[in-house]
Structures are given as C-alpha cells and as structure tokens.
N, CA, C and O of each residue as an XYZ file, in Angstrom:
780
protein
N     -68.634      2.946    -46.664
C     -69.981      2.372    -46.070
C     -71.158      2.667    -46.659
O     -71.315      3.860    -46.922
N     -72.155      1.820    -46.983
C     -73.340      2.186    -47.673
C     -74.271      3.044    -46.662
O     -74.464      2.803    -45.471
N     -74.759      4.022    -47.375
C     -75.395      5.165    -46.578
C     -76.578      4.594    -45.489
O     -76.681      4.874    -44.295
N     -77.488      3.640    -46.368
C     -78.467      3.144    -45.458
C     -78.314      1.666    -44.718
O     -79.227      1.042    -44.178
N     -76.950      1.274    -44.829
C     -76.655     -0.149    -44.389
C     -77.364     -0.425    -43.040
O     -78.077     -1.424    -42.941
N     -77.195      0.422    -42.000
C     -77.653      0.183    -40.749
C     -79.429      0.470    -40.591
O     -79.814      1.279    -39.747
N     -80.101     -0.026    -41.187
C     -81.641      0.291    -41.254
C     -82.424     -0.892    -40.629
O     -81.821     -1.845    -40.137
N     -83.641     -0.824    -40.654
C     -84.399     -1.631    -39.849
C     -84.266     -3.148    -40.414
O     -84.473     -4.058    -39.611
N     -83.966     -3.433    -41.618
C     -83.721     -4.580    -42.042
C     -82.419     -5.357    -41.617
O     -82.400     -6.572    -41.422
N     -81.411     -4.582    -41.504
C     -80.277     -4.950    -40.852
C     -80.462     -5.501    -39.428
O     -80.188     -6.625    -39.007
N     -80.961     -4.506    -38.821
C     -81.231     -4.954    -37.246
C     -82.232     -6.126    -37.157
O     -82.045     -6.971    -36.282
N     -83.190     -6.230    -37.924
C     -84.011     -7.434    -37.742
C     -83.338     -8.456    -38.146
O     -83.469     -9.491    -37.491
N     -82.530     -8.458    -39.205
C     -81.742     -9.853    -39.694
C     -80.755    -10.240    -38.547
O     -80.868    -11.373    -38.080
N     -79.857     -9.453    -38.081
C     -78.722     -9.625    -37.282
C     -78.900     -9.487    -35.862
O     -77.983     -9.808    -35.105
N     -80.095     -8.996    -35.386
C     -80.384     -8.700    -33.895
C     -81.706     -9.325    -33.392
O     -81.812     -9.793    -32.259
N     -82.749     -9.303    -34.338
C     -84.162     -9.493    -33.762
C     -84.664    -11.113    -34.140
O     -85.297    -11.863    -33.396
N     -84.213    -11.374    -35.424
C     -84.799    -12.637    -35.758
C     -84.121    -13.695    -35.195
O     -82.905    -13.707    -35.387
N     -84.725    -14.802    -34.389
C     -84.028    -15.747    -33.799
C     -83.306    -16.588    -34.774
O     -82.258    -17.081    -34.357
N     -83.676    -16.867    -36.064
C     -83.117    -17.603    -36.768
C     -81.813    -17.071    -37.466
O     -81.002    -17.885    -37.908
N     -81.640    -15.987    -37.553
C     -80.386    -15.374    -38.097
C     -79.758    -14.296    -37.257
O     -78.899    -13.589    -37.783
N     -80.053    -14.128    -36.182
C     -79.379    -12.988    -35.185
C     -78.128    -13.683    -34.611
O     -78.089    -14.890    -34.372
N     -77.192    -12.895    -34.425
C     -75.850    -13.164    -34.050
C     -75.698    -13.543    -32.625
O     -74.731    -14.238    -32.315
N     -76.585    -13.145    -31.682
C     -76.880    -13.520    -30.513
C     -77.971    -13.190    -29.898
O     -78.678    -12.281    -30.334
N     -78.301    -13.926    -28.710
C     -79.785    -13.755    -28.254
C     -79.607    -12.619    -27.023
O     -78.539    -12.471    -26.429
N     -80.704    -11.918    -26.763
C     -80.768    -11.222    -25.632
C     -80.210    -11.684    -24.330
O     -79.587    -10.895    -23.619
N     -80.412    -12.972    -23.971
C     -79.893    -13.771    -22.808
C     -78.224    -13.826    -23.032
O     -77.449    -13.720    -22.082
N     -77.855    -13.979    -24.200
C     -76.136    -13.938    -24.219
C     -75.743    -12.552    -23.926
O     -74.698    -12.304    -23.324
N     -76.611    -11.579    -24.366
C     -75.944    -10.248    -24.303
C     -75.953     -9.902    -22.874
O     -74.979     -9.329    -22.388
N     -76.973    -10.204    -22.171
C     -77.116     -9.967    -20.617
C     -75.913    -10.584    -19.854
O     -75.235    -10.023    -18.994
N     -75.762    -11.980    -20.383
C     -74.491    -12.593    -19.777
C     -73.277    -11.910    -19.961
O     -72.420    -11.792    -19.085
N     -73.199    -11.410    -21.232
C     -71.841    -10.538    -21.495
C     -71.686     -9.321    -20.544
O     -70.637     -8.988    -19.993
N     -72.995     -8.656    -20.427
C     -72.866     -7.381    -19.627
C     -72.604     -7.870    -18.123
O     -71.864     -7.130    -17.474
N     -73.079     -8.953    -17.504
C     -72.847     -9.467    -16.378
C     -71.433     -9.653    -16.117
O     -70.841     -9.255    -15.114
N     -70.876    -10.361    -17.210
C     -69.430    -10.491    -17.115
C     -68.598     -9.327    -16.880
O     -67.788     -9.211    -15.961
N     -68.872     -8.438    -17.821
C     -68.076     -7.056    -17.882
C     -68.130     -6.485    -16.384
O     -67.133     -6.158    -15.741
N     -69.422     -6.419    -15.944
C     -69.393     -5.650    -14.719
C     -68.817     -6.467    -13.408
O     -68.231     -5.879    -12.498
N     -69.022     -7.716    -13.413
C     -68.436     -8.444    -12.439
C     -67.015     -8.611    -12.490
O     -66.411     -8.743    -11.425
N     -66.335     -8.626    -13.683
C     -64.703     -8.517    -13.930
C     -64.345     -7.236    -13.528
O     -63.277     -7.137    -12.925
N     -65.046     -6.161    -13.743
C     -64.563     -4.773    -13.214
C     -64.554     -4.577    -11.783
O     -63.633     -4.111    -11.112
N     -65.744     -5.008    -11.372
C     -65.906     -4.818     -9.898
C     -64.719     -5.909     -9.101
O     -64.194     -5.547     -8.049
N     -64.453     -6.969     -9.600
C     -63.607     -7.863     -9.064
C     -62.127     -7.110     -9.065
O     -61.424     -7.166     -8.055
N     -61.708     -6.425    -10.217
C     -60.456     -5.665    -10.036
C     -60.643     -4.478     -9.500
O     -59.746     -3.656     -9.683
N     -61.685     -4.123     -8.807
C     -61.875     -2.717     -8.100
C     -61.752     -1.500     -9.035
O     -61.224     -0.470     -8.616
N     -62.197     -1.587    -10.214
C     -62.004     -0.567    -11.181
C     -63.706      0.190    -11.038
O     -64.757     -0.357    -11.375
N     -63.552      1.505    -10.473
C     -64.738      2.259    -10.149
C     -65.415      2.700    -11.578
O     -64.807      3.311    -12.456
N     -66.673      2.312    -11.646
C     -67.366      2.716    -13.079
C     -68.555      3.692    -12.583
O     -69.482      3.288    -11.881
N     -68.419      5.006    -13.023
C     -69.388      5.795    -12.751
C     -70.112      6.500    -13.908
O     -71.009      7.325    -13.735
N     -69.635      6.094    -15.130
C     -69.925      6.411    -16.248
C     -69.684      5.554    -17.396
O     -68.538      5.130    -17.541
N     -70.587      5.229    -18.239
C     -70.416      4.300    -19.461
C     -70.875      4.867    -20.787
O     -71.930      5.484    -20.927
N     -70.081      4.635    -21.664
C     -70.290      5.101    -23.007
C     -70.343      4.097    -23.946
O     -69.239      3.619    -24.206
N     -71.317      3.609    -24.559
C     -71.459      2.575    -25.651
C     -71.623      3.297    -27.158
O     -72.681      3.729    -27.616
N     -70.329      3.317    -27.806
C     -70.479      3.935    -28.921
C     -70.509      2.879    -30.036
O     -69.569      2.108    -30.226
N     -71.767      2.886    -30.845
C     -72.259      1.907    -31.624
C     -73.079      0.880    -30.870
O     -72.936     -0.336    -30.997
N     -73.932      1.466    -30.092
C     -74.748      0.610    -29.258
C     -75.811     -0.369    -29.668
O     -76.262     -1.208    -28.889
N     -76.249     -0.218    -31.089
C     -77.206     -0.848    -31.549
C     -78.475     -0.828    -30.878
O     -79.048      0.249    -30.718
N     -78.931     -1.812    -30.505
C     -80.293     -2.079    -29.911
C     -80.222     -1.440    -28.569
O     -81.243     -0.945    -28.092
N     -78.997     -1.412    -27.869
C     -78.836     -0.979    -26.432
C     -78.816     -1.928    -25.503
O     -78.566     -1.618    -24.338
N     -79.081     -3.263    -25.870
C     -79.099     -4.517    -25.078
C     -77.773     -4.615    -23.834
O     -77.949     -4.764    -22.625
N     -76.513     -4.488    -24.517
C     -75.503     -4.585    -23.663
C     -75.495     -3.148    -22.846
O     -75.061     -3.083    -21.695
N     -75.868     -2.331    -23.352
C     -75.832     -0.854    -22.507
C     -76.696     -1.043    -21.269
O     -76.295     -0.753    -20.142
N     -77.876     -1.532    -21.525
C     -78.881     -1.878    -20.546
C     -78.304     -2.865    -19.573
O     -78.487     -2.656    -18.374
N     -77.650     -3.883    -19.952
C     -77.062     -4.867    -19.082
C     -76.061     -4.163    -17.920
O     -75.992     -4.378    -16.710
N     -75.366     -3.296    -18.728
C     -74.180     -2.496    -17.933
C     -74.925     -1.486    -17.014
O     -74.445     -1.282    -15.900
N     -75.992     -0.876    -17.368
C     -76.569      0.049    -16.555
C     -77.099     -0.732    -15.326
O     -77.032     -0.144    -14.246
N     -77.687     -2.147    -15.356
C     -77.927     -2.778    -14.351
C     -76.887     -3.324    -13.311
O     -77.023     -3.497    -12.100
N     -75.750     -3.558    -14.174
C     -74.561     -3.912    -13.334
C     -73.780     -2.866    -12.637
O     -72.906     -3.155    -11.819
N     -74.143     -1.450    -13.009
C     -73.638     -0.391    -12.530
C     -74.728      0.551    -12.400
O     -74.866      1.491    -13.183
N     -75.577      0.302    -11.337
C     -76.911      1.041    -11.090
C     -76.687      2.618    -10.978
O     -77.533      3.405    -11.400
N     -75.487      3.031    -10.379
C     -75.320      4.253    -10.050
C     -74.387      5.212    -11.098
O     -73.979      6.354    -10.885
N     -74.205      4.436    -12.198
C     -73.324      5.016    -13.375
C     -74.220      5.677    -14.266
O     -75.316      5.158    -14.478
N     -73.852      6.936    -14.913
C     -74.435      7.394    -15.819
C     -74.126      6.823    -17.214
O     -72.966      6.573    -17.542
N     -75.245      6.606    -18.087
C     -74.900      5.726    -19.440
C     -75.217      6.630    -20.577
O     -76.130      7.453    -20.514
N     -74.451      6.469    -21.623
C     -74.780      7.102    -22.878
C     -74.574      6.211    -23.872
O     -73.485      5.641    -23.931
N     -75.643      5.930    -24.871
C     -75.692      5.313    -26.102
C     -75.475      6.079    -27.210
O     -76.124      7.122    -27.288
N     -74.630      5.774    -28.178
C     -74.358      6.640    -29.280
C     -74.330      5.729    -30.390
O     -73.645      4.708    -30.326
N     -75.124      6.054    -31.557
C     -75.188      5.456    -32.795
C     -75.193      6.097    -34.073
O     -75.882      7.106    -34.218
N     -74.415      5.575    -35.157
C     -74.539      6.208    -36.279
C     -75.768      5.864    -37.245
O     -75.857      6.395    -38.352
N     -76.561      5.093    -36.845
C     -77.815      4.596    -37.582
C     -78.888      5.722    -37.311
O     -79.336      6.019    -36.204
N     -79.199      6.262    -38.452
C     -80.283      7.042    -38.271
C     -81.609      6.580    -37.807
O     -82.385      7.275    -37.151
N     -81.840      5.241    -38.226
C     -82.938      4.571    -38.108
C     -82.933      4.356    -36.486
O     -83.991      4.604    -35.907
N     -81.940      3.960    -35.799
C     -81.936      3.469    -34.339
C     -81.915      4.952    -33.409
O     -82.500      5.079    -32.334
N     -81.183      5.919    -34.020
C     -81.468      7.231    -33.432
C     -82.819      7.723    -33.314
O     -83.224      8.269    -32.288
N     -83.539      7.538    -34.362
C     -85.000      8.109    -34.501
C     -85.835      7.036    -33.596
O     -86.692      7.503    -32.845
N     -85.648      5.735    -33.625
C     -86.640      4.737    -33.152
C     -86.297      4.462    -31.532
O     -87.149      4.186    -30.688
N     -85.078      4.579    -31.327
C     -84.614      4.425    -29.851
C     -84.085      5.493    -29.078
O     -83.764      5.394    -27.894
N     -83.994      6.631    -29.853
C     -83.565      7.827    -29.073
C     -81.953      7.920    -28.563
O     -81.664      8.589    -27.571
N     -80.911      7.165    -29.359
C     -79.769      7.416    -29.076
C     -79.111      8.691    -29.613
O     -79.605      9.377    -30.508
N     -77.997      8.939    -29.016
C     -77.394     10.362    -29.590
C     -76.675      9.773    -30.860
O     -76.120      8.679    -30.956
N     -76.809     10.708    -31.765
C     -76.027     10.697    -33.263
C     -74.619     10.695    -32.989
O     -74.221     11.590    -32.243
N     -73.693      9.787    -33.484
C     -72.367     10.182    -33.586
C     -71.675      8.869    -33.995
O     -72.271      7.793    -34.043
N     -70.457      9.027    -34.269
C     -69.671      7.806    -34.785
C     -68.111      7.952    -34.523
O     -67.633      9.055    -34.258
N     -67.410      6.923    -34.598
C     -66.006      7.036    -34.417
C     -65.503      7.253    -35.854
O     -66.303      7.045    -36.766
N     -64.335      7.624    -36.122
C     -63.403      8.215    -35.156
C     -63.443      9.618    -34.829
O     -62.477     10.144    -34.276
N     -64.664     10.381    -35.177
C     -64.822     11.863    -34.791
C     -65.636     12.196    -33.602
O     -66.023     13.359    -33.486
N     -65.934     11.343    -32.733
C     -66.734     11.684    -31.593
C     -66.020     12.596    -30.820
O     -64.803     12.487    -30.670
N     -66.706     13.522    -30.298
C     -65.940     14.612    -29.211
C     -65.275     13.899    -28.103
O     -65.840     12.965    -27.532
N     -64.159     14.283    -27.796
C     -63.210     13.819    -26.773
C     -63.062     14.672    -25.711
O     -62.116     14.493    -24.944
N     -63.926     15.674    -25.515
C     -63.775     16.631    -24.350
C     -64.041     16.041    -23.025
O     -63.464     16.415    -22.005
N     -64.889     15.153    -23.064
C     -65.359     14.262    -21.774
C     -64.800     12.879    -21.928
O     -64.640     12.310    -23.008
N     -64.495     12.354    -20.649
C     -64.071     11.039    -20.593
C     -64.960     10.234    -19.785
O     -65.553     10.847    -18.897
N     -65.227      8.749    -19.920
C     -65.946      8.024    -19.300
C     -65.314      6.829    -18.786
O     -64.418      6.301    -19.444
N     -65.693      6.340    -17.660
C     -64.872      5.406    -16.740
C     -64.928      3.964    -17.710
O     -63.912      3.269    -17.699
N     -65.877      3.601    -18.380
C     -65.838      2.513    -19.220
C     -66.449      2.932    -20.491
O     -67.508      3.554    -20.579
N     -65.591      2.486    -21.625
C     -66.018      2.859    -23.043
C     -66.494      1.429    -23.627
O     -65.824      0.430    -23.366
N     -67.555      1.351    -24.348
C     -67.781      0.011    -25.025
C     -67.551      0.341    -26.505
O     -67.831      1.455    -26.947
N     -67.063     -0.590    -27.232
C     -66.789     -0.365    -28.623
C     -66.789     -1.734    -29.300
O     -65.743     -2.215    -29.737
N     -67.872     -2.310    -29.378
C     -67.998     -3.685    -29.756
C     -68.611     -3.996    -31.127
O     -69.744     -3.617    -31.423
N     -67.851     -4.673    -31.923
C     -68.249     -4.836    -33.417
C     -68.743     -3.562    -34.146
O     -69.849     -3.414    -34.666
N     -67.719     -2.662    -34.092
C     -68.020     -1.453    -34.774
C     -66.813     -1.013    -35.597
O     -67.020     -0.325    -36.596
N     -65.542     -1.361    -35.252
C     -64.296     -0.805    -36.156
C     -64.059     -1.607    -37.393
O     -63.385     -1.163    -38.323
N     -64.704     -2.984    -37.406
C     -64.550     -3.732    -38.622
C     -65.482     -3.179    -39.845
O     -65.511     -3.644    -40.985
N     -66.177     -2.164    -39.381
C     -66.944     -1.577    -40.576
C     -66.256     -0.305    -41.063
O     -66.784      0.368    -41.948
N     -65.231      0.002    -40.575
C     -64.255      1.116    -40.993
C     -62.930      0.902    -41.657
O     -62.174      0.039    -41.211
N     -62.610      1.599    -42.651
C     -61.297      1.151    -43.427
C     -60.157      1.487    -42.468
O     -60.329      2.052    -41.387
N     -59.061      1.122    -42.919
C     -57.816      1.147    -42.091
C     -57.606      2.413    -41.396
O     -57.438      2.423    -40.176
N     -57.605      3.372    -42.020
C     -57.150      4.814    -41.530
C     -57.993      5.355    -40.656
O     -57.496      5.878    -39.659
N     -59.468      5.358    -40.823
C     -60.436      5.780    -39.943
C     -60.444      4.836    -38.724
O     -60.600      5.267    -37.582
N     -60.270      3.525    -39.011
C     -60.374      2.461    -37.805
C     -59.016      2.753    -37.009
O     -59.107      2.434    -35.823
N     -57.992      3.195    -37.321
C     -56.792      3.669    -36.348
C     -57.115      4.921    -35.810
O     -56.782      5.139    -34.645
N     -57.724      5.813    -36.470
C     -58.006      7.059    -35.772
C     -59.294      6.881    -34.810
O     -59.664      7.774    -34.048
N     -59.803      5.885    -34.905
C     -61.072      5.408    -33.984
C     -60.386      4.918    -32.783
O     -60.935      5.101    -31.697
N     -59.211      4.294    -32.847
C     -58.513      3.902    -31.581
C     -57.991      4.859    -30.925
O     -58.022      4.824    -29.695
N     -57.402      5.911    -31.602
C     -56.891      7.008    -30.916
C     -58.102      7.762    -30.065
O     -57.836      8.087    -28.908
N     -59.226      8.009    -30.515
C     -60.334      8.482    -30.201
C     -60.599      7.758    -28.970
O     -60.758      8.393    -27.927
N     -60.663      6.490    -28.992
C     -61.069      5.314    -27.771
C     -60.064      5.661    -26.624
O     -60.409      5.606    -25.444
N     -58.865      6.003    -26.999
C     -57.828      6.212    -25.887
C     -58.014      7.403    -25.259
O     -57.590      7.529    -24.110
N     -58.651      8.430    -25.883
C     -58.947      9.646    -25.222
C     -60.022      9.736    -24.439
O     -60.094     10.407    -23.409
N     -61.101      8.884    -25.038
C     -62.440      8.847    -24.187
C     -62.416      7.986    -23.097
O     -63.097      8.333    -22.132
N     -61.692      6.777    -23.009
C     -61.832      5.957    -21.745
C     -60.936      6.360    -20.752
O     -59.750      6.456    -21.067
N     -61.331      6.648    -19.461
C     -60.634      7.041    -18.236
C     -60.237      5.928    -17.579
O     -59.192      6.032    -16.936
N     -60.906      4.700    -17.575
C     -60.480      3.575    -16.801
C     -60.618      2.334    -17.683
O     -59.641      1.592    -17.583
N     -61.514      1.935    -18.470
C     -61.487      0.797    -19.082
C     -62.292      0.803    -20.542
O     -63.087      1.707    -20.797
N     -62.040     -0.206    -21.417
C     -62.587     -0.228    -22.539
C     -62.973     -1.515    -22.751
O     -62.103     -2.362    -22.547
N     -64.185     -1.937    -23.152
C     -64.672     -3.399    -23.618
C     -64.526     -3.121    -25.268
O     -65.081     -2.159    -25.797
N     -63.832     -3.939    -25.899
C     -63.694     -4.019    -27.330
C     -63.593     -5.347    -27.903
O     -62.941     -6.265    -27.406
N     -64.330     -5.408    -29.066
C     -64.354     -6.482    -29.744
C     -64.466     -5.957    -31.442
O     -64.985     -4.915    -31.841
N     -63.817     -7.019    -32.252
C     -63.850     -6.667    -33.548
C     -63.617     -8.054    -34.331
O     -62.654     -8.733    -33.975
N     -64.454     -8.527    -35.394
C     -64.014     -9.576    -36.135
C     -62.715     -9.476    -36.729
O     -62.513     -8.465    -37.401
N     -61.718    -10.383    -36.612
C     -60.522    -10.337    -37.187
C     -60.213    -11.270    -38.171
O     -61.001    -12.214    -38.225
N     -59.172    -11.277    -39.070
C     -58.792    -12.394    -40.152
C     -58.839    -13.616    -39.349
O     -59.388    -14.606    -39.832
N     -58.353    -13.657    -38.240
C     -58.124    -15.011    -37.656
C     -59.439    -15.568    -37.330
O     -59.585    -16.790    -37.303
N     -60.398    -14.776    -37.083
C     -61.733    -15.442    -36.774
C     -62.652    -15.599    -37.873
O     -63.797    -15.965    -37.608
N     -62.315    -15.373    -39.084
C     -63.271    -15.429    -40.238
C     -63.791    -16.764    -40.350
O     -64.913    -16.858    -40.847
N     -63.150    -17.917    -39.957
C     -63.606    -19.416    -40.359
C     -64.363    -19.788    -38.923
O     -64.987    -20.848    -38.873
N     -64.318    -19.031    -37.902
C     -64.963    -19.347    -36.747
C     -66.432    -18.790    -36.814
O     -67.237    -19.359    -36.076
N     -66.815    -17.939    -37.458
C     -68.294    -17.286    -37.387
C     -69.219    -17.881    -38.346
O     -68.879    -18.397    -39.411
N     -70.305    -17.787    -37.941
C     -71.483    -18.526    -38.699
C     -71.852    -17.288    -39.826
O     -72.310    -16.195    -39.493
N     -71.570    -17.673    -41.140
C     -71.769    -16.648    -42.176
C     -73.300    -16.249    -42.375
O     -73.574    -15.228    -43.006
N     -74.234    -17.010    -41.868
C     -75.626    -16.793    -41.704
C     -75.844    -15.629    -40.703
O     -76.488    -14.627    -41.012
N     -75.236    -15.825    -39.408
C     -75.551    -15.055    -38.491
C     -74.512    -13.758    -38.186
O     -74.656    -12.985    -37.239
N     -73.535    -13.695    -39.098
C     -72.548    -12.706    -38.887
C     -72.471    -11.831    -40.191
O     -72.344    -12.430    -41.259
N     -72.536    -10.509    -40.185
C     -72.324     -9.755    -41.187
C     -70.825     -9.886    -41.681
O     -70.024     -9.313    -40.942
N     -70.327    -10.474    -42.696
C     -69.126    -10.518    -43.182
C     -68.659     -9.601    -44.250
O     -67.598     -9.718    -44.864
N     -69.653     -8.576    -44.430
C     -69.186     -7.616    -45.550
C     -68.524     -6.481    -44.714
O     -69.065     -5.380    -44.612
N     -67.236     -6.805    -44.069
C     -66.645     -5.938    -43.196
C     -65.162     -5.862    -43.625
O     -64.745     -6.627    -44.494
N     -64.385     -4.980    -43.049
C     -62.822     -4.974    -43.443
C     -62.152     -5.605    -42.343
O     -62.012     -5.051    -41.253
N     -61.670     -6.940    -42.654
C     -60.891     -7.873    -41.758
C     -59.493     -7.553    -41.654
O     -58.761     -7.644    -42.640
N     -59.044     -7.162    -40.458
C     -57.631     -6.930    -40.218
C     -57.221     -8.039    -39.055
O     -58.054     -8.728    -38.467
N     -55.762     -8.091    -38.823
C     -55.364     -9.129    -38.191
C     -55.411     -8.795    -36.656
O     -55.401     -7.605    -36.338
N     -55.456     -9.675    -35.771
C     -55.486     -9.491    -34.302
C     -54.430     -8.634    -33.871
O     -54.541     -7.817    -32.957
N     -53.179     -8.885    -34.696
C     -52.163     -8.046    -34.303
C     -52.175     -6.620    -34.664
O     -51.578     -5.738    -34.046
N     -52.810     -6.482    -35.583
C     -53.169     -4.928    -36.190
C     -53.944     -4.232    -35.046
O     -53.484     -3.135    -34.726
N     -54.864     -4.594    -34.474
C     -55.677     -4.127    -33.351
C     -55.015     -4.297    -32.155
O     -55.144     -3.316    -31.423
N     -54.247     -5.333    -31.621
C     -53.573     -5.283    -30.452
C     -52.466     -4.100    -30.453
O     -52.302     -3.362    -29.482
N     -51.718     -4.006    -31.668
C     -50.651     -3.044    -31.599
C     -51.224     -1.570    -31.263
O     -50.659     -0.818    -30.469
N     -52.291     -1.275    -31.888
C     -52.794      0.086    -31.782
C     -53.552      0.289    -30.367
O     -53.453      1.328    -29.714
N     -54.256     -0.734    -30.006
C     -54.898     -0.711    -28.635
C     -53.945     -0.566    -27.596
O     -54.079      0.286    -26.718
N     -52.803     -1.507    -27.661
C     -51.758     -1.358    -26.819
C     -51.120     -0.308    -26.488
O     -50.564     -0.307    -25.390
N     -51.034      0.826    -27.321
C     -50.584      2.118    -27.081
C     -51.315      2.889    -25.964
O     -50.770      3.768    -25.296
N     -52.593      2.489    -25.815
C     -53.374      3.253    -24.727
C     -53.797      2.402    -23.587
O     -54.030      2.870    -22.473
N     -53.893      1.118    -23.891
C     -54.502      0.164    -22.909
C     -53.849     -1.145    -22.607
O     -53.094     -1.600    -23.467
N     -54.028     -1.775    -21.562
C     -53.511     -3.201    -21.425
C     -54.615     -4.290    -21.287
O     -55.531     -4.231    -20.467
N     -54.443     -5.170    -22.079
C     -55.581     -6.219    -22.144
C     -55.486     -7.157    -20.888
O     -54.438     -7.631    -20.449
N     -56.667     -7.338    -20.409
C     -56.707     -8.279    -19.161
C     -57.787     -9.413    -19.360
O     -58.186    -10.034    -18.375
N     -58.213     -9.661    -20.493
C     -58.864    -10.723    -20.754
C     -60.387    -10.389    -21.052
O     -60.915     -9.345    -20.670
N     -61.021    -11.351    -21.754
C     -62.468    -11.158    -21.886
C     -62.927    -10.005    -22.663
O     -64.095     -9.624    -22.591
N     -61.948     -9.369    -23.492
C     -62.440     -8.298    -24.315
C     -62.180     -6.901    -23.402
O     -62.374     -5.786    -23.887
N     -61.797     -7.071    -22.258
C     -61.584     -5.749    -21.370
C     -59.954     -5.572    -21.534
O     -59.079     -6.431    -21.643
N     -59.876     -4.149    -21.509
C     -58.780     -3.470    -21.782
C     -58.728     -2.419    -20.599
O     -59.775     -1.819    -20.357
N     -57.688     -2.163    -19.898
C     -57.573     -1.129    -18.952
C     -56.664     -0.101    -19.360
O     -55.629     -0.346    -19.981
N     -57.062      1.136    -18.994
C     -56.254      2.289    -19.520
C     -54.947      2.391    -18.830
O     -54.872      2.250    -17.610
N     -53.871      2.643    -19.608
C     -52.600      2.769    -18.997
C     -52.394      4.112    -18.409
O     -53.125      4.994    -18.861
N     -51.488      4.462    -17.431
C     -50.865      3.253    -16.721
C     -52.180      2.531    -15.860
O     -53.148      3.189    -15.478
N     -52.046      1.286    -15.669
C     -53.130      0.526    -14.930
C     -52.855      0.742    -13.587
O     -51.711      0.755    -13.133
N     -54.065      0.947    -12.805
C     -54.062      1.401    -11.464
C     -54.421     -0.023    -10.745
O     -53.839     -0.341     -9.708
N     -55.318     -0.788    -11.291
C     -56.078     -2.003    -10.745
C     -54.698     -3.091    -10.540
O     -53.701     -3.153    -11.259
N     -55.005     -3.874     -9.357
C     -53.997     -4.836     -9.092
C     -54.280     -6.015    -10.265
O     -55.427     -6.447    -10.379
N     -53.363     -6.447    -11.005
C     -53.653     -7.417    -12.054
C     -52.387     -8.347    -11.994
O     -51.212     -7.998    -12.114
N     -52.935     -9.729    -11.760
C     -51.663    -10.670    -11.723
C     -51.086    -10.767    -13.131
O     -51.714    -10.487    -14.152
N     -49.844    -11.184    -13.081
C     -49.067    -11.255    -14.439
C     -49.612    -12.036    -15.253
O     -49.733    -11.666    -16.420
N     -50.106    -13.385    -14.823
C     -50.824    -14.352    -15.703
C     -51.973    -13.850    -16.377
O     -52.243    -14.311    -17.486
N     -52.818    -12.810    -15.769
C     -53.953    -12.088    -16.435
C     -53.697    -11.200    -17.440
O     -54.601    -10.868    -18.207
N     -52.411    -10.703    -17.556
C     -52.131     -9.726    -18.561
C     -51.692    -10.293    -19.878
O     -51.132    -11.389    -19.894
N     -51.869     -9.745    -20.784
C     -51.309    -10.354    -22.242
C     -49.872     -9.697    -22.295
O     -49.618     -8.497    -22.181
N     -48.908    -10.831    -22.511
C     -47.729    -10.279    -22.679
C     -47.190    -10.473    -24.165
O     -46.095    -10.014    -24.489
C-alpha cells in the first residue's frame, strides 16, 4: 500500500466532492439506519460499536444515533484523518483483540490488503465481534457494477467465494452486509440465512 495513499486528496475525491464521491452523506445515513433497524429487529443487543477503517466517520455517526447508549470507537490507518478528526490510529489485521465489541464495522477496507493480510484481518474480525459484523468489500464479481470515476479501483479484487469461505468460519450472513457471530443467538428464519 502506498504510504500516503489515504491523504486529504483521497478523501476529497472519494468522499467530499459531490462530482466524484462514492456516496453522499444521506446515503451513508440511510445505510446506518438500516443496520441499526435490522439488528434491533433481530433483537441483537448493541452496547458497543467499533468501526475499523471509519474514514470520515459518517457511518459511525449514523450508528451512534441508531444506538444512542452504545460506546463507539473509530479506528483509522490514515494519519491525515487521525490528526484532523481524532480517530484512534490502527489497522487490520494487527488490531488488538483483547476487547470485543457488540458490532464491528469493516466496510471497504479489506480490498486494500493483499491476500494473506486480508485473511488474517478476517480472523481478527472474528475475535473482535461479539455479536455482529457489518462487512463490505469490492469483489471480482462487482468490478463491472461500480463507477470507475467514483470508486477506487486500485485494490485487490478477490471473489465473493473467497470472502464468504473465510467469514463463514466465524459468522453467519443474514443479508444486507450483516453477519452474526456463530453460534447465532438471534432468531433467523431459514430464508434469511445464506445457505
């Protein structure tokens, strides 16, 4: 990974500029509303949230509003964001696993890592998430779906199967990017589980 890749110019292009950003603040708010509503619907108690690779923190803010009593922690590998927004410096796969969080968010992070570190990162996520994981990554199957102007395509593309096989060792997918920690304690209808 380029040392200064996640600098001000990167975040201006992909997150701040309306002409080139990957999504709007309103879309991120809607994403956070969905995650909170779906986890509440499944009666998964969320008292702590870790967003590892939190970027500008928009999703973390939406989740803090969705779970107002939860403790939240934003972690970033970007020195620029840590200095300007005050995030805790850190990255996967070597983030400390002594503490667990009810909900861990890892969205658009692992595609920036080579295969071995990405696989180790998934093991770390399996240790960090007490109840749920919200996960997303650009895959080989998605490469033709994304807008190359609004999406950083200088990433490691892996198959959907690659991610599912590794995540499935720790989590059960329940749709919408949400994975529940195994063994799943929430009541999930069989049609809502990925088989």
